[in-house]
C-alpha positions in Angstrom: -23.7 -165.0 23.1 -26.3 -163.2 25.2 -26.1 -160.3 27.4 -28.2 -159.6 30.2 -28.3 -157.2 32.7 -29.2 -157.7 36.0 -30.8 -155.8 38.5 -31.1 -157.3 42.7 -32.6 -155.7 45.5 -31.6 -157.2 49.1 -35.0 -156.1 51.4 -33.9 -154.7 54.6 -30.3 -154.6 53.9 -27.3 -152.5 54.8 -24.1 -152.2 53.2 -22.4 -155.4 54.3 -25.2 -157.0 52.1 -24.8 -155.4 49.2 -20.5 -155.3 49.4 -21.0 -159.2 49.9 -23.9 -159.7 47.2 -21.4 -157.4 44.8 -17.7 -160.2 45.9 -20.7 -163.3 45.0 -21.8 -162.1 41.9 -18.5 -161.8 40.7 -17.2 -165.0 41.9 -20.2 -166.0 39.6 -19.5 -164.3 36.7 -21.3 -161.1 37.0 -19.4 -157.7 36.2 -20.8 -154.5 37.7 -19.2 -152.9 34.4 -20.1 -152.8 31.1 -18.1 -152.2 28.0 -19.0 -149.3 25.1 -18.1 -150.5 21.4 -14.4 -148.9 21.7 -13.5 -151.3 24.6 -13.9 -148.3 27.4 -15.3 -149.9 30.6 -18.4 -147.9 32.4 -19.7 -148.4 36.1 -23.0 -149.4 36.3 -25.8 -148.5 39.0 -25.6 -149.9 42.6 -27.4 -153.1 42.2 -26.7 -153.7 38.8 -24.5 -155.9 37.2 -23.8 -157.4 33.5 -23.3 -161.2 32.5 -22.3 -162.9 29.5 -23.3 -166.4 28.3 -23.0 -168.6 25.4 -25.6 -171.3 26.8 -27.5 -169.4 29.2 -31.2 -168.2 28.8 -32.6 -165.6 31.1 -33.8 -168.3 33.0 -30.8 -169.8 33.7 -29.5 -166.4 34.9 -32.3 -165.8 37.0 -31.6 -168.8 39.2 -28.0 -168.1 39.1 -28.6 -164.6 40.7 -31.4 -165.5 42.4 -29.8 -168.2 44.8 -26.4 -165.7 45.4 -28.7 -163.2 46.4 -30.8 -165.6 48.7 -27.6 -166.4 50.3 -27.9 -163.5 51.8 -31.5 -162.4 52.2 -34.3 -164.1 52.1 -36.8 -163.2 49.4 -34.6 -160.5 47.3 -36.1 -159.3 44.3 -34.4 -159.7 40.8 -34.8 -158.9 37.2 -33.0 -160.0 34.6 -33.4 -158.6 30.8 -31.7 -159.9 28.0 -30.1 -157.5 25.8 -29.9 -156.9 21.8 -27.8 -153.7 22.3 -27.7 -151.1 25.2 -27.0 -147.5 25.0 -26.5 -145.2 28.2 -25.6 -141.9 29.2 -24.0 -140.6 32.7 -22.3 -143.3 33.7 -18.7 -143.0 35.4 -16.2 -144.9 33.1 -14.0 -146.7 35.6 
């Protein structure tokens, strides 16, 4: 299973655009939370998402996320990072 962190920036967007982005990303299997090794869920920073897949590669995840983002605003910026492990500090528990 591969884990990905996805960051999206919608240019010239307002809070309603980001609310719609969150709903559409969730519908495609992206999550606004990340779980620790002991199962505690933490909220990711704004416009960052977690995605896991046993079949998709980075390019596939990019295509999926970019498709959602561009359905809301033209020319979004999307960054996909495949993880071999993640560590964080300061994220709030859900």
